[in-house]
C-alpha positions in Angstrom: 0.8 1.3 9.1 -2.4 -0.7 9.7 -3.6 -4.3 9.5 -7.0 -3.9 7.8 -8.7 -5.3 10.8 -11.4 -2.9 11.8 -11.5 -2.1 15.5 -14.6 0.1 15.7 -17.3 1.6 13.7 -17.7 5.4 14.3 -20.4 7.8 13.3 -19.7 11.1 11.5 -20.8 14.1 13.7 -19.6 16.8 11.3 -17.7 17.2 8.0 -16.6 20.8 8.1 -15.3 22.1 4.8 -14.3 25.5 6.3 -12.8 24.9 9.7 -10.8 27.4 11.9 -7.6 26.5 9.9 -9.2 27.3 6.6 -9.3 23.6 5.6 -11.6 20.6 6.0 -12.0 18.6 9.2 -14.0 15.6 10.2 -15.4 14.9 13.6 -16.4 11.3 14.5 -18.2 10.1 17.6 -17.7 6.6 19.2 -19.9 4.3 21.2 -19.9 5.1 24.9 -18.1 1.9 25.7 -15.3 2.4 23.1 -11.7 2.2 24.1 -10.3 3.4 20.8 -9.1 6.6 22.3 -7.8 5.1 25.6 -4.1 5.6 24.5 -4.7 8.4 22.0 -2.6 11.5 21.7 -2.9 14.5 19.4 -0.9 13.8 16.3 -1.7 10.1 16.3 -2.8 8.3 13.1 -6.2 6.7 12.8 -7.5 5.0 9.7 -10.9 6.3 8.8 -12.5 4.2 6.0 -9.0 3.1 5.0 -7.5 6.7 5.0 -4.6 7.4 7.3 -5.6 10.7 9.1 -4.1 12.7 11.9 -5.9 13.3 15.1 -6.0 17.1 15.9 -8.3 17.0 18.9 -10.1 14.3 20.9 -12.4 13.9 23.9 -12.8 10.8 26.0 -15.5 11.5 28.7 -18.6 9.4 28.3 -21.2 9.2 26.9 -19.9 10.7 23.7 -16.1 10.1 23.1 -15.1 11.7 19.8 -12.1 12.9 17.8 -11.4 15.3 15.0 -9.0 14.8 12.0 -7.9 17.1 9.3 -8.4 16.2 5.6 -6.0 17.5 2.9 -7.4 18.6 -0.5 -5.5 15.8 -2.2 -7.2 13.3 0.2 -10.6 14.7 -0.8 -9.7 14.3 -4.5 -8.5 10.6 -4.2 -11.0 9.3 -1.7 -14.8 9.3 -1.0 -14.4 11.0 2.4 -15.9 14.2 0.9 -19.2 12.4 0.4 -19.6 11.6 4.0 -22.6 13.2 5.8 -23.8 13.5 9.3 -24.6 10.0 10.7 -22.5 8.2 8.1 -20.8 5.1 9.6 -17.0 4.7 9.1 -14.5 2.0 9.8 -11.8 2.9 12.3 -8.4 1.4 13.2 -5.5 2.7 15.2 -2.0 2.6 13.8 -0.4 -0.8 14.3 2.0 -1.4 17.3 5.1 -3.6 17.0 3.5 -6.2 19.3 0.2 -6.4 17.4 -0.9 -9.7 15.9 -1.0 -9.3 12.1 -4.5 -10.6 11.3 -4.9 -8.9 7.9 -2.1 -7.5 5.7 0.1 -4.5 5.6 -2.1 -1.5 4.9 -0.6 2.0 4.6 -3.8 4.0 4.7 -2.8 5.6 1.3 -5.8 5.2 -1.0 -5.1 4.3 -4.6 -8.6 4.9 -6.0 -12.3 4.5 -5.3 -14.4 1.6 -6.6 -18.2 1.4 -7.2 -20.3 -1.5 -5.9 -21.7 -3.3 -8.9 -23.6 -6.1 -7.2 -24.1 -7.9 -3.8 -25.1 -11.5 -4.1 -26.1 -13.7 -1.1 -24.3 -17.0 -0.8 -25.7 -18.9 2.2 -25.1 -16.6 5.1 -22.2 -14.9 3.3 -22.4 -12.2 0.6 -20.3 -11.8 -2.6 -19.7 -8.1 -3.5 -18.4 -7.0 -6.9 -16.4 -3.8 -7.4 -15.3 -1.7 -10.4 -12.4 0.7 -9.8 -12.5 4.2 -11.1 -8.8 3.8 -12.1 -8.6 0.6 -14.1 -4.8 0.6 -13.7 -5.1 -0.8 -10.2 -6.4 -4.1 -11.6 -2.9 -5.2 -12.4 -2.3 -5.4 -8.6 -5.5 -7.3 -7.8 -5.0 -11.1 -8.1 -7.1 -14.1 -7.2 -6.7 -14.9 -3.5 -4.6 -11.8 -3.0 -5.3 -9.0 -0.6 -7.2 -5.7 -1.1 -8.2 -3.1 1.5 -11.7 -1.7 1.0 -12.7 1.1 3.2 -9.7 0.0 5.3 -11.0 -3.6 5.6 -8.5 -6.3 4.7 -10.3 -8.7 2.3 -9.4 -11.6 0.1 -10.1 -11.4 -3.6 -12.3 -14.4 -4.6 -12.6 -13.5 -8.3 -11.1 -10.9 -10.7 -11.9 -10.1 -14.4 -9.2 -7.8 -15.8 -11.0 -7.5 -19.2 -14.4 -6.6 -17.7 -12.7 -4.4 -15.1 -14.0 -5.8 -11.7 -13.1 -8.0 -8.8 -15.1 -9.7 -6.1 -14.8 -10.4 -2.3 -16.9 -12.5 0.0 -18.0 -11.3 3.4 -18.8 -14.0 6.0 -21.6 -13.2 8.5 -19.1 -12.2 11.3 -17.5 -9.6 9.0 -20.8 -8.3 7.7 -21.7 -7.2 11.3 -18.4 -5.3 11.8 -17.5 -3.4 8.7 -19.4 -0.6 6.8 -19.1 -2.0 3.3 -21.8 -4.7 4.2 -24.3 -1.9 4.7 -23.6 -0.1 1.4 -25.8 -0.4 -1.6 -25.1 -1.0 -5.3 -23.8 2.3 -6.8 -22.1 3.5 -3.6 -18.3 3.6 -3.4 -15.4 2.4 -1.3 -11.8 3.5 -0.8 -9.4 1.1 -2.4 -5.8 0.4 -1.4 -4.1 -2.5 -3.2 -1.3 -4.6 -1.7 1.8 -2.4 -1.6 4.0 -5.5 -2.0 2.6 -5.9 -5.5 3.9 -2.4 -6.3 7.3 -3.1 -5.0 7.5 -6.3 -7.0 6.4 -4.5 -10.1 9.0 -1.8 -9.7 11.8 -4.3 -9.0 10.9 -6.4 -12.0 10.6 -3.4 -14.3 14.1 -2.2 -13.3 15.5 -5.7 -13.8 13.9 -6.1 -17.2 15.1 -2.6 -18.2 18.6 -3.4 -17.2 18.6 -6.5 -19.4 17.9 -4.2 -22.4 20.9 -1.9 -21.8 22.9 -3.8 -24.4 20.6 -2.4 -27.1 17.7 -4.9 -27.1 14.5 -3.8 -25.4 13.6 -5.4 -22.1 10.2 -6.4 -23.4 11.8 -8.3 -26.3 14.1 -10.1 -23.9 11.2 -11.0 -21.7 9.3 -12.4 -24.7 12.3 -14.6 -25.6 12.4 -16.0 -22.1 8.7 -16.8 -22.2 9.1 -18.4 -25.7 11.9 -20.6 -24.4 9.9 -21.7 -21.4 6.9 -22.5 -23.6 9.1 -24.4 -26.1 10.7 -26.4 -23.3 7.3 -27.4 -21.9 6.0 -28.4 -25.3 9.1 -30.5 -25.9 8.4 -32.4 -22.7 4.9 -33.4 -23.8 
């Protein structure tokens, strides 16, 4: 579990598609002054651009602390990690501790889809960035003023257009200096994780509505009737 508050920006040293295990591994170097690995152990989880990955080896001696993580084939299919190259910058966050201040929102590091940057528009010293998801189905979980994790960064949705298929977030100057998305260009992609609470709410409501229809009437029909009654009541009060 993570908070979506980026701790460090690392640099890709190597993306090895054929490592000693026969799989794919990613090695990331850190700034000489970094403390990200101060309490690290093999097997720990670190979020890399919003993807929860397992540390398989690490090295802390300066001037080049680094760590290596393994990447599963499914992770490569669902995320943009496979497009990383040597010198690519990545957002990093250690798994949350029980005593950590929750500055963002609950982020699992389980990417739902990737999104393409459509535009980046300056607004004073801030910038508004518009994203279009590859899987349009995630839009039902993206709401105005809600949370979304982009490359592991917890951000607030400032505008969403379900019909056109995009949403926007705004980055203040402070955030622009500390996350990788600010340096990306139109056409590049980000990993997207929607708020998991929205998924739980949807599943709970779907089960409830389905249970209402067990007597023979469909859940959707019952829900429509409830909406009609609410609308009629409101109109009657005018």
